PyMOL Python script that loads the backbone (N, CA, C, O; Angstrom):
from pymol import cmd

cmd.read_pdbstr("""\
ATOM      1  N   MET A   1      -6.887   8.461 -15.533  1.00  0.00           N
ATOM      2  CA  MET A   1      -7.159   6.973 -14.842  1.00  0.00           C
ATOM      3  C   MET A   1      -7.252   5.972 -15.991  1.00  0.00           C
ATOM      4  O   MET A   1      -7.456   6.252 -17.172  1.00  0.00           O
ATOM      5  N   TYR A   2      -7.053   4.639 -15.410  1.00  0.00           N
ATOM      6  CA  TYR A   2      -7.154   3.658 -16.225  1.00  0.00           C
ATOM      7  C   TYR A   2      -8.422   3.010 -16.784  1.00  0.00           C
ATOM      8  O   TYR A   2      -8.384   2.239 -17.743  1.00  0.00           O
ATOM      9  N   PHE A   3      -9.602   3.369 -16.118  1.00  0.00           N
ATOM     10  CA  PHE A   3     -10.809   2.791 -16.564  1.00  0.00           C
ATOM     11  C   PHE A   3     -11.617   3.665 -17.460  1.00  0.00           C
ATOM     12  O   PHE A   3     -12.798   3.408 -17.691  1.00  0.00           O
ATOM     13  N   THR A   4     -11.001   4.696 -17.969  1.00  0.00           N
ATOM     14  CA  THR A   4     -11.714   5.770 -18.680  1.00  0.00           C
ATOM     15  C   THR A   4     -12.057   5.150 -20.071  1.00  0.00           C
ATOM     16  O   THR A   4     -11.408   4.181 -20.467  1.00  0.00           O
ATOM     17  N   GLY A   5     -12.872   5.586 -20.679  1.00  0.00           N
ATOM     18  CA  GLY A   5     -13.192   5.151 -22.235  1.00  0.00           C
ATOM     19  C   GLY A   5     -12.159   5.624 -23.093  1.00  0.00           C
ATOM     20  O   GLY A   5     -11.164   6.113 -22.556  1.00  0.00           O
ATOM     21  N   GLY A   6     -12.226   5.561 -24.388  1.00  0.00           N
ATOM     22  CA  GLY A   6     -11.593   6.057 -25.281  1.00  0.00           C
ATOM     23  C   GLY A   6     -10.240   5.202 -25.615  1.00  0.00           C
ATOM     24  O   GLY A   6      -9.394   5.777 -26.300  1.00  0.00           O
ATOM     25  N   HIS A   7      -9.997   3.967 -25.210  1.00  0.00           N
ATOM     26  CA  HIS A   7      -8.822   3.364 -25.309  1.00  0.00           C
ATOM     27  C   HIS A   7      -8.875   2.592 -26.525  1.00  0.00           C
ATOM     28  O   HIS A   7      -9.876   1.912 -26.754  1.00  0.00           O
ATOM     29  N   ASP A   8      -7.779   2.627 -27.435  1.00  0.00           N
ATOM     30  CA  ASP A   8      -7.758   1.469 -28.453  1.00  0.00           C
ATOM     31  C   ASP A   8      -7.477   0.249 -27.879  1.00  0.00           C
ATOM     32  O   ASP A   8      -6.955   0.231 -26.764  1.00  0.00           O
ATOM     33  N   MET A   9      -7.803  -1.021 -28.601  1.00  0.00           N
ATOM     34  CA  MET A   9      -7.710  -2.108 -27.911  1.00  0.00           C
ATOM     35  C   MET A   9      -7.403  -3.167 -29.074  1.00  0.00           C
ATOM     36  O   MET A   9      -8.205  -3.374 -29.985  1.00  0.00           O
ATOM     37  N   ASP A  10      -6.110  -3.849 -28.955  1.00  0.00           N
ATOM     38  CA  ASP A  10      -5.801  -4.759 -30.202  1.00  0.00           C
ATOM     39  C   ASP A  10      -5.688  -5.995 -29.481  1.00  0.00           C
ATOM     40  O   ASP A  10      -5.339  -5.971 -28.301  1.00  0.00           O
ATOM     41  N   PHE A  11      -6.006  -7.310 -30.197  1.00  0.00           N
ATOM     42  CA  PHE A  11      -5.922  -8.507 -29.879  1.00  0.00           C
ATOM     43  C   PHE A  11      -4.826  -8.949 -30.390  1.00  0.00           C
ATOM     44  O   PHE A  11      -4.548  -8.626 -31.545  1.00  0.00           O
ATOM     45  N   ILE A  12      -3.960  -9.787 -29.638  1.00  0.00           N
ATOM     46  CA  ILE A  12      -2.815 -10.364 -30.197  1.00  0.00           C
ATOM     47  C   ILE A  12      -2.608 -11.883 -29.571  1.00  0.00           C
ATOM     48  O   ILE A  12      -3.089 -12.164 -28.473  1.00  0.00           O
ATOM     49  N   GLY A  13      -2.090 -12.543 -30.110  1.00  0.00           N
ATOM     50  CA  GLY A  13      -1.819 -13.884 -29.837  1.00  0.00           C
ATOM     51  C   GLY A  13      -0.670 -13.970 -28.694  1.00  0.00           C
ATOM     52  O   GLY A  13       0.049 -12.998 -28.460  1.00  0.00           O
ATOM     53  N   ILE A  14      -0.565 -15.000 -28.113  1.00  0.00           N
ATOM     54  CA  ILE A  14       0.665 -15.175 -26.916  1.00  0.00           C
ATOM     55  C   ILE A  14       1.873 -15.416 -27.607  1.00  0.00           C
ATOM     56  O   ILE A  14       2.880 -14.902 -27.119  1.00  0.00           O
ATOM     57  N   ARG A  15       1.993 -16.080 -28.626  1.00  0.00           N
ATOM     58  CA  ARG A  15       3.104 -16.130 -29.397  1.00  0.00           C
ATOM     59  C   ARG A  15       3.574 -14.742 -29.911  1.00  0.00           C
ATOM     60  O   ARG A  15       4.655 -14.271 -29.560  1.00  0.00           O
ATOM     61  N   ASP A  16       2.807 -14.166 -30.672  1.00  0.00           N
ATOM     62  CA  ASP A  16       3.322 -12.649 -31.082  1.00  0.00           C
ATOM     63  C   ASP A  16       3.614 -11.809 -29.868  1.00  0.00           C
ATOM     64  O   ASP A  16       4.339 -10.825 -30.011  1.00  0.00           O
ATOM     65  N   LEU A  17       3.181 -12.068 -28.840  1.00  0.00           N
ATOM     66  CA  LEU A  17       3.352 -11.341 -27.687  1.00  0.00           C
ATOM     67  C   LEU A  17       4.847 -11.544 -27.257  1.00  0.00           C
ATOM     68  O   LEU A  17       5.571 -10.581 -27.002  1.00  0.00           O
ATOM     69  N   SER A  18       5.309 -12.954 -27.182  1.00  0.00           N
ATOM     70  CA  SER A  18       6.554 -13.505 -26.658  1.00  0.00           C
ATOM     71  C   SER A  18       7.624 -12.901 -27.854  1.00  0.00           C
ATOM     72  O   SER A  18       8.792 -12.741 -27.500  1.00  0.00           O
ATOM     73  N   GLN A  19       7.328 -12.635 -28.961  1.00  0.00           N
ATOM     74  CA  GLN A  19       8.212 -12.480 -29.765  1.00  0.00           C
ATOM     75  C   GLN A  19       8.660 -10.946 -29.925  1.00  0.00           C
ATOM     76  O   GLN A  19       9.724 -10.504 -30.358  1.00  0.00           O
ATOM     77  N   ARG A  20       7.604 -10.312 -29.477  1.00  0.00           N
ATOM     78  CA  ARG A  20       7.678  -8.601 -29.682  1.00  0.00           C
ATOM     79  C   ARG A  20       7.034  -7.967 -28.311  1.00  0.00           C
ATOM     80  O   ARG A  20       6.135  -7.130 -28.237  1.00  0.00           O
ATOM     81  N   THR A  21       7.631  -8.500 -27.428  1.00  0.00           N
ATOM     82  CA  THR A  21       7.032  -8.168 -25.916  1.00  0.00           C
ATOM     83  C   THR A  21       7.449  -6.544 -25.893  1.00  0.00           C
ATOM     84  O   THR A  21       6.560  -5.708 -25.731  1.00  0.00           O
ATOM     85  N   SER A  22       8.788  -6.159 -26.058  1.00  0.00           N
ATOM     86  CA  SER A  22       9.186  -4.683 -25.895  1.00  0.00           C
ATOM     87  C   SER A  22       8.256  -3.601 -26.657  1.00  0.00           C
ATOM     88  O   SER A  22       7.806  -2.531 -26.246  1.00  0.00           O
ATOM     89  N   ALA A  23       8.117  -4.266 -27.950  1.00  0.00           N
ATOM     90  CA  ALA A  23       7.096  -3.349 -28.873  1.00  0.00           C
ATOM     91  C   ALA A  23       5.632  -3.138 -28.343  1.00  0.00           C
ATOM     92  O   ALA A  23       4.995  -2.109 -28.566  1.00  0.00           O
ATOM     93  N   TYR A  24       5.208  -4.090 -27.698  1.00  0.00           N
ATOM     94  CA  TYR A  24       3.955  -3.960 -27.143  1.00  0.00           C
ATOM     95  C   TYR A  24       3.931  -3.348 -25.797  1.00  0.00           C
ATOM     96  O   TYR A  24       2.938  -2.760 -25.369  1.00  0.00           O
ATOM     97  N   VAL A  25       4.987  -3.482 -25.160  1.00  0.00           N
ATOM     98  CA  VAL A  25       4.884  -2.635 -23.471  1.00  0.00           C
ATOM     99  C   VAL A  25       4.845  -1.377 -23.848  1.00  0.00           C
ATOM    100  O   VAL A  25       4.163  -0.601 -23.179  1.00  0.00           O
ATOM    101  N   ARG A  26       5.613  -0.872 -25.072  1.00  0.00           N
ATOM    102  CA  ARG A  26       5.665   0.737 -25.245  1.00  0.00           C
ATOM    103  C   ARG A  26       4.563   1.190 -25.673  1.00  0.00           C
ATOM    104  O   ARG A  26       4.424   2.412 -25.607  1.00  0.00           O
ATOM    105  N   ARG A  27       3.580   0.470 -26.169  1.00  0.00           N
ATOM    106  CA  ARG A  27       2.257   0.773 -26.527  1.00  0.00           C
ATOM    107  C   ARG A  27       1.505   1.559 -25.625  1.00  0.00           C
ATOM    108  O   ARG A  27       1.690   1.341 -24.428  1.00  0.00           O
ATOM    109  N   LYS A  28       0.636   2.493 -25.982  1.00  0.00           N
ATOM    110  CA  LYS A  28      -0.167   3.135 -24.790  1.00  0.00           C
ATOM    111  C   LYS A  28      -1.767   2.677 -24.773  1.00  0.00           C
ATOM    112  O   LYS A  28      -2.606   3.133 -23.996  1.00  0.00           O
ATOM    113  N   ASP A  29      -1.997   1.711 -25.765  1.00  0.00           N
ATOM    114  CA  ASP A  29      -3.198   1.162 -25.886  1.00  0.00           C
ATOM    115  C   ASP A  29      -3.430   0.179 -25.124  1.00  0.00           C
ATOM    116  O   ASP A  29      -2.469  -0.181 -24.444  1.00  0.00           O
ATOM    117  N   TRP A  30      -4.566  -0.487 -24.982  1.00  0.00           N
ATOM    118  CA  TRP A  30      -5.069  -1.764 -24.293  1.00  0.00           C
ATOM    119  C   TRP A  30      -4.698  -2.788 -25.126  1.00  0.00           C
ATOM    120  O   TRP A  30      -4.878  -2.597 -26.328  1.00  0.00           O
ATOM    121  N   ILE A  31      -4.097  -4.105 -24.679  1.00  0.00           N
ATOM    122  CA  ILE A  31      -3.943  -5.095 -25.482  1.00  0.00           C
ATOM    123  C   ILE A  31      -4.596  -6.414 -24.801  1.00  0.00           C
ATOM    124  O   ILE A  31      -4.307  -6.818 -23.674  1.00  0.00           O
ATOM    125  N   VAL A  32      -5.504  -6.998 -25.660  1.00  0.00           N
ATOM    126  CA  VAL A  32      -6.192  -8.227 -25.098  1.00  0.00           C
ATOM    127  C   VAL A  32      -5.048  -9.342 -25.683  1.00  0.00           C
ATOM    128  O   VAL A  32      -4.654  -9.283 -26.848  1.00  0.00           O
ATOM    129  N   ILE A  33      -4.607 -10.280 -24.800  1.00  0.00           N
ATOM    130  CA  ILE A  33      -3.751 -11.418 -25.274  1.00  0.00           C
ATOM    131  C   ILE A  33      -4.803 -12.382 -25.346  1.00  0.00           C
ATOM    132  O   ILE A  33      -5.822 -12.419 -24.656  1.00  0.00           O
ATOM    133  N   THR A  34      -4.405 -13.240 -26.354  1.00  0.00           N
ATOM    134  CA  THR A  34      -5.441 -14.366 -26.678  1.00  0.00           C
ATOM    135  C   THR A  34      -4.424 -15.749 -26.680  1.00  0.00           C
ATOM    136  O   THR A  34      -3.242 -15.655 -27.014  1.00  0.00           O
ATOM    137  N   LYS A  35      -4.919 -16.776 -26.349  1.00  0.00           N
ATOM    138  CA  LYS A  35      -4.342 -18.090 -26.422  1.00  0.00           C
ATOM    139  C   LYS A  35      -5.520 -18.855 -27.170  1.00  0.00           C
ATOM    140  O   LYS A  35      -6.703 -18.855 -26.830  1.00  0.00           O
ATOM    141  N   ASN A  36      -4.821 -19.659 -28.508  1.00  0.00           N
ATOM    142  CA  ASN A  36      -5.903 -20.444 -29.093  1.00  0.00           C
ATOM    143  C   ASN A  36      -7.174 -19.686 -29.491  1.00  0.00           C
ATOM    144  O   ASN A  36      -8.287 -20.211 -29.485  1.00  0.00           O
ATOM    145  N   GLY A  37      -6.938 -18.440 -29.831  1.00  0.00           N
ATOM    146  CA  GLY A  37      -8.102 -17.623 -30.249  1.00  0.00           C
ATOM    147  C   GLY A  37      -9.052 -16.996 -28.985  1.00  0.00           C
ATOM    148  O   GLY A  37     -10.115 -16.417 -29.209  1.00  0.00           O
ATOM    149  N   LYS A  38      -8.566 -17.180 -27.785  1.00  0.00           N
ATOM    150  CA  LYS A  38      -9.431 -16.922 -26.759  1.00  0.00           C
ATOM    151  C   LYS A  38      -8.776 -15.818 -25.634  1.00  0.00           C
ATOM    152  O   LYS A  38      -7.646 -15.950 -25.164  1.00  0.00           O
ATOM    153  N   PRO A  39      -9.372 -15.106 -25.418  1.00  0.00           N
ATOM    154  CA  PRO A  39      -8.777 -13.982 -24.478  1.00  0.00           C
ATOM    155  C   PRO A  39      -8.315 -14.516 -23.285  1.00  0.00           C
ATOM    156  O   PRO A  39      -9.165 -15.174 -22.686  1.00  0.00           O
ATOM    157  N   VAL A  40      -7.218 -14.435 -22.753  1.00  0.00           N
ATOM    158  CA  VAL A  40      -6.627 -14.861 -21.330  1.00  0.00           C
ATOM    159  C   VAL A  40      -6.109 -13.595 -20.530  1.00  0.00           C
ATOM    160  O   VAL A  40      -6.361 -13.594 -19.325  1.00  0.00           O
ATOM    161  N   LYS A  41      -5.517 -12.675 -20.979  1.00  0.00           N
ATOM    162  CA  LYS A  41      -5.207 -11.593 -20.150  1.00  0.00           C
ATOM    163  C   LYS A  41      -5.469 -10.166 -21.168  1.00  0.00           C
ATOM    164  O   LYS A  41      -5.729 -10.076 -22.368  1.00  0.00           O
ATOM    165  N   ILE A  42      -5.276  -9.146 -20.117  1.00  0.00           N
ATOM    166  CA  ILE A  42      -5.492  -7.885 -20.804  1.00  0.00           C
ATOM    167  C   ILE A  42      -4.325  -6.983 -20.078  1.00  0.00           C
ATOM    168  O   ILE A  42      -4.166  -6.915 -18.859  1.00  0.00           O
ATOM    169  N   MET A  43      -3.494  -6.265 -21.132  1.00  0.00           N
ATOM    170  CA  MET A  43      -2.199  -5.729 -20.734  1.00  0.00           C
ATOM    171  C   MET A  43      -2.766  -4.149 -20.905  1.00  0.00           C
ATOM    172  O   MET A  43      -3.176  -3.825 -22.020  1.00  0.00           O
ATOM    173  N   ILE A  44      -2.785  -3.386 -20.054  1.00  0.00           N
ATOM    174  CA  ILE A  44      -2.867  -1.929 -19.972  1.00  0.00           C
ATOM    175  C   ILE A  44      -1.716  -0.969 -19.472  1.00  0.00           C
ATOM    176  O   ILE A  44      -0.846  -1.284 -18.660  1.00  0.00           O
ATOM    177  N   ASP A  45      -1.859   0.265 -20.098  1.00  0.00           N
ATOM    178  CA  ASP A  45      -0.840   1.256 -19.787  1.00  0.00           C
ATOM    179  C   ASP A  45      -1.192   1.919 -18.440  1.00  0.00           C
ATOM    180  O   ASP A  45      -2.278   2.489 -18.339  1.00  0.00           O
ATOM    181  N   ILE A  46      -0.229   1.872 -17.269  1.00  0.00           N
ATOM    182  CA  ILE A  46      -0.567   2.426 -16.238  1.00  0.00           C
ATOM    183  C   ILE A  46       0.528   3.054 -15.714  1.00  0.00           C
ATOM    184  O   ILE A  46       1.681   2.790 -16.054  1.00  0.00           O
ATOM    185  N   ASN A  47       0.151   4.055 -14.722  1.00  0.00           N
ATOM    186  CA  ASN A  47       1.459   4.818 -14.247  1.00  0.00           C
ATOM    187  C   ASN A  47       1.314   4.336 -12.475  1.00  0.00           C
ATOM    188  O   ASN A  47       0.378   3.702 -11.988  1.00  0.00           O
ATOM    189  N   ALA A  48       2.278   4.746 -11.906  1.00  0.00           N
ATOM    190  CA  ALA A  48       2.684   4.502 -10.456  1.00  0.00           C
ATOM    191  C   ALA A  48       1.567   4.750  -9.597  1.00  0.00           C
ATOM    192  O   ALA A  48       1.230   3.875  -8.800  1.00  0.00           O
ATOM    193  N   GLU A  49       0.904   5.920  -9.666  1.00  0.00           N
ATOM    194  CA  GLU A  49      -0.298   6.585  -8.850  1.00  0.00           C
ATOM    195  C   GLU A  49      -1.408   5.606  -9.333  1.00  0.00           C
ATOM    196  O   GLU A  49      -2.115   5.178  -8.420  1.00  0.00           O
ATOM    197  N   ASP A  50      -1.673   5.209 -10.465  1.00  0.00           N
ATOM    198  CA  ASP A  50      -2.967   4.309 -10.708  1.00  0.00           C
ATOM    199  C   ASP A  50      -2.739   3.002 -10.103  1.00  0.00           C
ATOM    200  O   ASP A  50      -3.598   2.397  -9.461  1.00  0.00           O
ATOM    201  N   LEU A  51      -1.684   2.630 -10.303  1.00  0.00           N
ATOM    202  CA  LEU A  51      -1.185   1.037  -9.734  1.00  0.00           C
ATOM    203  C   LEU A  51      -1.877   0.711  -8.287  1.00  0.00           C
ATOM    204  O   LEU A  51      -2.535  -0.296  -8.027  1.00  0.00           O
ATOM    205  N   GLU A  52      -1.531   1.964  -7.273  1.00  0.00           N
ATOM    206  CA  GLU A  52      -2.138   1.452  -6.115  1.00  0.00           C
ATOM    207  C   GLU A  52      -3.757   1.649  -6.117  1.00  0.00           C
ATOM    208  O   GLU A  52      -4.364   0.938  -5.315  1.00  0.00           O
ATOM    209  N   ASP A  53      -4.313   2.292  -6.706  1.00  0.00           N
ATOM    210  CA  ASP A  53      -5.865   2.266  -7.121  1.00  0.00           C
ATOM    211  C   ASP A  53      -6.190   1.113  -7.468  1.00  0.00           C
ATOM    212  O   ASP A  53      -6.846   0.354  -6.754  1.00  0.00           O
ATOM    213  N   PHE A  54      -5.739   0.822  -8.695  1.00  0.00           N
ATOM    214  CA  PHE A  54      -6.048  -0.466  -9.223  1.00  0.00           C
ATOM    215  C   PHE A  54      -5.944  -1.815  -8.498  1.00  0.00           C
ATOM    216  O   PHE A  54      -6.738  -2.720  -8.751  1.00  0.00           O
ATOM    217  N   ILE A  55      -4.930  -1.947  -7.569  1.00  0.00           N
ATOM    218  CA  ILE A  55      -4.791  -2.929  -6.779  1.00  0.00           C
ATOM    219  C   ILE A  55      -6.106  -3.108  -5.580  1.00  0.00           C
ATOM    220  O   ILE A  55      -6.755  -4.093  -5.229  1.00  0.00           O
ATOM    221  N   LEU A  56      -6.134  -1.764  -5.193  1.00  0.00           N
ATOM    222  CA  LEU A  56      -6.951  -1.549  -3.985  1.00  0.00           C
ATOM    223  C   LEU A  56      -8.494  -1.958  -4.668  1.00  0.00           C
ATOM    224  O   LEU A  56      -9.326  -2.612  -4.040  1.00  0.00           O
ATOM    225  N   ALA A  57      -8.688  -1.495  -5.939  1.00  0.00           N
ATOM    226  CA  ALA A  57     -10.125  -1.814  -6.419  1.00  0.00           C
ATOM    227  C   ALA A  57     -10.276  -3.265  -6.640  1.00  0.00           C
ATOM    228  O   ALA A  57     -11.336  -3.848  -6.412  1.00  0.00           O
ATOM    229  N   LYS A  58      -9.360  -3.767  -7.023  1.00  0.00           N
ATOM    230  CA  LYS A  58      -9.401  -5.238  -7.341  1.00  0.00           C
ATOM    231  C   LYS A  58      -9.180  -6.306  -6.247  1.00  0.00           C
ATOM    232  O   LYS A  58      -9.296  -7.505  -6.503  1.00  0.00           O
ATOM    233  N   HIS A  59      -8.833  -5.807  -4.927  1.00  0.00           N
ATOM    234  CA  HIS A  59      -8.904  -6.665  -3.933  1.00  0.00           C
ATOM    235  C   HIS A  59     -10.172  -7.257  -3.345  1.00  0.00           C
ATOM    236  O   HIS A  59     -10.854  -6.641  -2.526  1.00  0.00           O
ATOM    237  N   LEU A  60     -10.434  -8.345  -3.741  1.00  0.00           N
ATOM    238  CA  LEU A  60     -11.932  -8.817  -3.175  1.00  0.00           C
ATOM    239  C   LEU A  60     -11.909  -8.645  -1.568  1.00  0.00           C
ATOM    240  O   LEU A  60     -12.760  -8.014  -0.942  1.00  0.00           O
ATOM    241  N   GLN A  61     -11.025  -9.173  -1.118  1.00  0.00           N
ATOM    242  CA  GLN A  61     -11.066  -9.330   0.393  1.00  0.00           C
ATOM    243  C   GLN A  61     -11.335  -7.947   1.106  1.00  0.00           C
ATOM    244  O   GLN A  61     -12.142  -7.756   2.015  1.00  0.00           O
ATOM    245  N   LEU A  62     -10.487  -7.003   0.507  1.00  0.00           N
ATOM    246  CA  LEU A  62     -10.607  -5.426   1.074  1.00  0.00           C
ATOM    247  C   LEU A  62     -12.232  -5.054   0.776  1.00  0.00           C
ATOM    248  O   LEU A  62     -13.032  -4.605   1.596  1.00  0.00           O
ATOM    249  N   GLU A  63     -12.422  -5.307  -0.338  1.00  0.00           N
ATOM    250  CA  GLU A  63     -13.871  -4.796  -0.627  1.00  0.00           C
ATOM    251  C   GLU A  63     -14.916  -5.581   0.091  1.00  0.00           C
ATOM    252  O   GLU A  63     -15.991  -4.981   0.094  1.00  0.00           O
ATOM    253  N   LYS A  64     -14.941  -6.691   0.679  1.00  0.00           N
ATOM    254  CA  LYS A  64     -15.652  -7.379   1.529  1.00  0.00           C
ATOM    255  C   LYS A  64     -15.638  -6.792   2.722  1.00  0.00           C
ATOM    256  O   LYS A  64     -16.708  -6.564   3.288  1.00  0.00           O
ATOM    257  N   GLU A  65     -14.367  -6.433   3.331  1.00  0.00           N
ATOM    258  CA  GLU A  65     -14.095  -6.068   4.547  1.00  0.00           C
ATOM    259  C   GLU A  65     -14.811  -4.422   4.786  1.00  0.00           C
ATOM    260  O   GLU A  65     -15.371  -4.022   5.806  1.00  0.00           O
ATOM    261  N   LEU A  66     -14.633  -3.837   3.795  1.00  0.00           N
ATOM    262  CA  LEU A  66     -15.175  -2.320   3.771  1.00  0.00           C
ATOM    263  C   LEU A  66     -16.743  -2.517   3.826  1.00  0.00           C
ATOM    264  O   LEU A  66     -17.473  -1.832   4.542  1.00  0.00           O
ATOM    265  N   ARG A  67     -17.190  -3.546   2.978  1.00  0.00           N
ATOM    266  CA  ARG A  67     -18.670  -3.656   3.214  1.00  0.00           C
ATOM    267  C   ARG A  67     -18.991  -3.962   4.677  1.00  0.00           C
ATOM    268  O   ARG A  67     -19.798  -3.302   5.333  1.00  0.00           O
ATOM    269  N   ASN A  68     -18.287  -5.033   5.153  1.00  0.00           N
ATOM    270  CA  ASN A  68     -18.626  -5.317   6.374  1.00  0.00           C
ATOM    271  C   ASN A  68     -18.481  -4.137   7.504  1.00  0.00           C
ATOM    272  O   ASN A  68     -19.268  -3.931   8.428  1.00  0.00           O
ATOM    273  N   ALA A  69     -17.361  -3.460   7.223  1.00  0.00           N
ATOM    274  CA  ALA A  69     -17.318  -2.254   8.138  1.00  0.00           C
ATOM    275  C   ALA A  69     -18.365  -1.255   8.069  1.00  0.00           C
ATOM    276  O   ALA A  69     -18.824  -0.760   9.099  1.00  0.00           O
ATOM    277  N   ALA A  70     -18.771  -0.928   6.901  1.00  0.00           N
ATOM    278  CA  ALA A  70     -19.843  -0.167   6.675  1.00  0.00           C
ATOM    279  C   ALA A  70     -21.134  -0.495   7.277  1.00  0.00           C
ATOM    280  O   ALA A  70     -21.829   0.367   7.816  1.00  0.00           O
ATOM    281  N   ARG A  71     -21.471  -1.751   7.194  1.00  0.00           N
ATOM    282  CA  ARG A  71     -22.623  -2.487   7.852  1.00  0.00           C
ATOM    283  C   ARG A  71     -22.487  -2.234   9.202  1.00  0.00           C
ATOM    284  O   ARG A  71     -23.420  -1.661   9.764  1.00  0.00           O
ATOM    285  N   ASP A  72     -21.351  -2.599   9.935  1.00  0.00           N
ATOM    286  CA  ASP A  72     -21.436  -2.609  11.395  1.00  0.00           C
ATOM    287  C   ASP A  72     -21.215  -1.021  11.775  1.00  0.00           C
ATOM    288  O   ASP A  72     -21.345  -0.743  12.967  1.00  0.00           O
ATOM    289  N   ALA A  73     -20.974  -0.225  11.093  1.00  0.00           N
ATOM    290  CA  ALA A  73     -20.621   1.169  11.575  1.00  0.00           C
ATOM    291  C   ALA A  73     -22.312   1.551  11.210  1.00  0.00           C
ATOM    292  O   ALA A  73     -22.572   2.391  12.071  1.00  0.00           O
ATOM    293  N   ASN A  74     -23.304   1.395  10.549  1.00  0.00           N
ATOM    294  CA  ASN A  74     -24.550   1.562  10.195  1.00  0.00           C
ATOM    295  C   ASN A  74     -25.425   1.012  11.681  1.00  0.00           C
ATOM    296  O   ASN A  74     -26.410   1.602  12.123  1.00  0.00           O
ATOM    297  N   ARG A  75     -24.901  -0.054  12.211  1.00  0.00           N
ATOM    298  CA  ARG A  75     -25.416  -0.913  13.309  1.00  0.00           C
ATOM    299  C   ARG A  75     -24.948  -0.244  14.488  1.00  0.00           C
ATOM    300  O   ARG A  75     -25.537  -0.533  15.530  1.00  0.00           O
ATOM    301  N   GLY A  76     -23.872   0.714  14.551  1.00  0.00           N
ATOM    302  CA  GLY A  76     -23.583   1.007  15.630  1.00  0.00           C
ATOM    303  C   GLY A  76     -22.612   0.126  16.429  1.00  0.00           C
ATOM    304  O   GLY A  76     -22.295   0.320  17.602  1.00  0.00           O
ATOM    305  N   LYS A  77     -22.140  -0.969  15.556  1.00  0.00           N
ATOM    306  CA  LYS A  77     -21.236  -2.048  16.250  1.00  0.00           C
ATOM    307  C   LYS A  77     -19.557  -1.923  15.559  1.00  0.00           C
ATOM    308  O   LYS A  77     -19.227  -2.445  14.494  1.00  0.00           O
ATOM    309  N   LEU A  78     -19.003  -1.429  16.103  1.00  0.00           N
ATOM    310  CA  LEU A  78     -17.429  -1.064  15.610  1.00  0.00           C
ATOM    311  C   LEU A  78     -16.641  -1.705  16.473  1.00  0.00           C
ATOM    312  O   LEU A  78     -16.884  -1.928  17.659  1.00  0.00           O
ATOM    313  N   LYS A  79     -15.498  -2.057  15.736  1.00  0.00           N
ATOM    314  CA  LYS A  79     -14.408  -3.047  16.450  1.00  0.00           C
ATOM    315  C   LYS A  79     -13.182  -2.184  16.476  1.00  0.00           C
ATOM    316  O   LYS A  79     -12.783  -1.467  15.558  1.00  0.00           O
ATOM    317  N   THR A  80     -12.692  -2.338  17.552  1.00  0.00           N
ATOM    318  CA  THR A  80     -11.202  -1.585  17.765  1.00  0.00           C
ATOM    319  C   THR A  80     -10.142  -2.349  16.879  1.00  0.00           C
ATOM    320  O   THR A  80     -10.433  -3.495  16.534  1.00  0.00           O
ATOM    321  N   LEU A  81      -8.947  -1.812  16.486  1.00  0.00           N
ATOM    322  CA  LEU A  81      -7.749  -2.517  15.893  1.00  0.00           C
ATOM    323  C   LEU A  81      -7.298  -3.512  16.870  1.00  0.00           C
ATOM    324  O   LEU A  81      -7.095  -4.615  16.363  1.00  0.00           O
ATOM    325  N   ALA A  82      -7.095  -3.433  18.076  1.00  0.00           N
ATOM    326  CA  ALA A  82      -6.967  -4.504  18.937  1.00  0.00           C
ATOM    327  C   ALA A  82      -7.798  -5.879  18.856  1.00  0.00           C
ATOM    328  O   ALA A  82      -7.358  -6.998  19.119  1.00  0.00           O
ATOM    329  N   GLN A  83      -8.881  -5.602  18.505  1.00  0.00           N
ATOM    330  CA  GLN A  83      -9.938  -6.495  18.351  1.00  0.00           C
ATOM    331  C   GLN A  83      -9.854  -7.495  16.939  1.00  0.00           C
ATOM    332  O   GLN A  83     -10.080  -8.704  16.878  1.00  0.00           O
ATOM    333  N   ILE A  84      -9.493  -6.655  15.950  1.00  0.00           N
ATOM    334  CA  ILE A  84      -9.390  -7.137  14.502  1.00  0.00           C
ATOM    335  C   ILE A  84      -8.116  -7.802  14.298  1.00  0.00           C
ATOM    336  O   ILE A  84      -8.065  -8.865  13.680  1.00  0.00           O
ATOM    337  N   LEU A  85      -7.006  -7.197  14.818  1.00  0.00           N
ATOM    338  CA  LEU A  85      -5.626  -7.785  14.414  1.00  0.00           C
ATOM    339  C   LEU A  85      -5.324  -9.265  14.915  1.00  0.00           C
ATOM    340  O   LEU A  85      -4.742 -10.006  14.122  1.00  0.00           O
ATOM    341  N   PRO A  86      -5.642  -9.708  16.053  1.00  0.00           N
ATOM    342  CA  PRO A  86      -5.546 -11.217  16.427  1.00  0.00           C
ATOM    343  C   PRO A  86      -6.166 -11.971  15.366  1.00  0.00           C
ATOM    344  O   PRO A  86      -5.484 -12.803  14.767  1.00  0.00           O
ATOM    345  N   ARG A  87      -7.403 -11.780  15.051  1.00  0.00           N
ATOM    346  CA  ARG A  87      -8.006 -12.730  14.060  1.00  0.00           C
ATOM    347  C   ARG A  87      -7.602 -12.533  12.660  1.00  0.00           C
ATOM    348  O   ARG A  87      -7.880 -13.432  11.865  1.00  0.00           O
ATOM    349  N   ARG A  88      -7.023 -11.547  12.272  1.00  0.00           N
ATOM    350  CA  ARG A  88      -6.309 -11.100  11.052  1.00  0.00           C
ATOM    351  C   ARG A  88      -4.990 -12.317  10.844  1.00  0.00           C
ATOM    352  O   ARG A  88      -4.738 -13.033   9.874  1.00  0.00           O
ATOM    353  N   ARG A  89      -4.359 -12.202  12.086  1.00  0.00           N
ATOM    354  CA  ARG A  89      -3.151 -12.678  12.133  1.00  0.00           C
ATOM    355  C   ARG A  89      -3.285 -14.244  12.088  1.00  0.00           C
ATOM    356  O   ARG A  89      -2.433 -14.884  11.472  1.00  0.00           O
ATOM    357  N   LYS A  90      -4.261 -14.842  12.681  1.00  0.00           N
ATOM    358  CA  LYS A  90      -4.588 -16.254  12.488  1.00  0.00           C
ATOM    359  C   LYS A  90      -5.005 -16.640  11.102  1.00  0.00           C
ATOM    360  O   LYS A  90      -4.538 -17.635  10.548  1.00  0.00           O
ATOM    361  N   ALA A  91      -5.818 -15.910  10.588  1.00  0.00           N
ATOM    362  CA  ALA A  91      -5.996 -15.926   9.241  1.00  0.00           C
ATOM    363  C   ALA A  91      -4.815 -16.035   7.988  1.00  0.00           C
ATOM    364  O   ALA A  91      -4.977 -16.565   6.889  1.00  0.00           O
ATOM    365  N   ALA A  92      -4.015 -15.600   8.326  1.00  0.00           N
ATOM    366  CA  ALA A  92      -2.792 -15.390   7.557  1.00  0.00           C
ATOM    367  C   ALA A  92      -1.680 -16.556   7.615  1.00  0.00           C
ATOM    368  O   ALA A  92      -0.628 -16.437   6.988  1.00  0.00           O
TER     369      ALA A  92
END
""", "prot")
cmd.dss("prot")
cmd.show_as("cartoon", "prot")
cmd.util.cbc("prot")
cmd.orient("prot")
């Protein structure tokens, strides 16, 4: 999986990335992209299976909703899908 240790990590400037993007994309190590010497992005090697896990793990609203659902379940206060959907549609 993508969060395990043991990854090599290089720091490269954004200008170098723009000039040699293909070479960096082929690499299997993690790359920290810098702008004016400061980190701005991380490029990691990922496969299709891990992508879904990564997106779900980083989706802050989903994380909040899961905590709320666990709290409601512990209190015996559960909501049906019919109760939740209209509220979600209004928020969107």
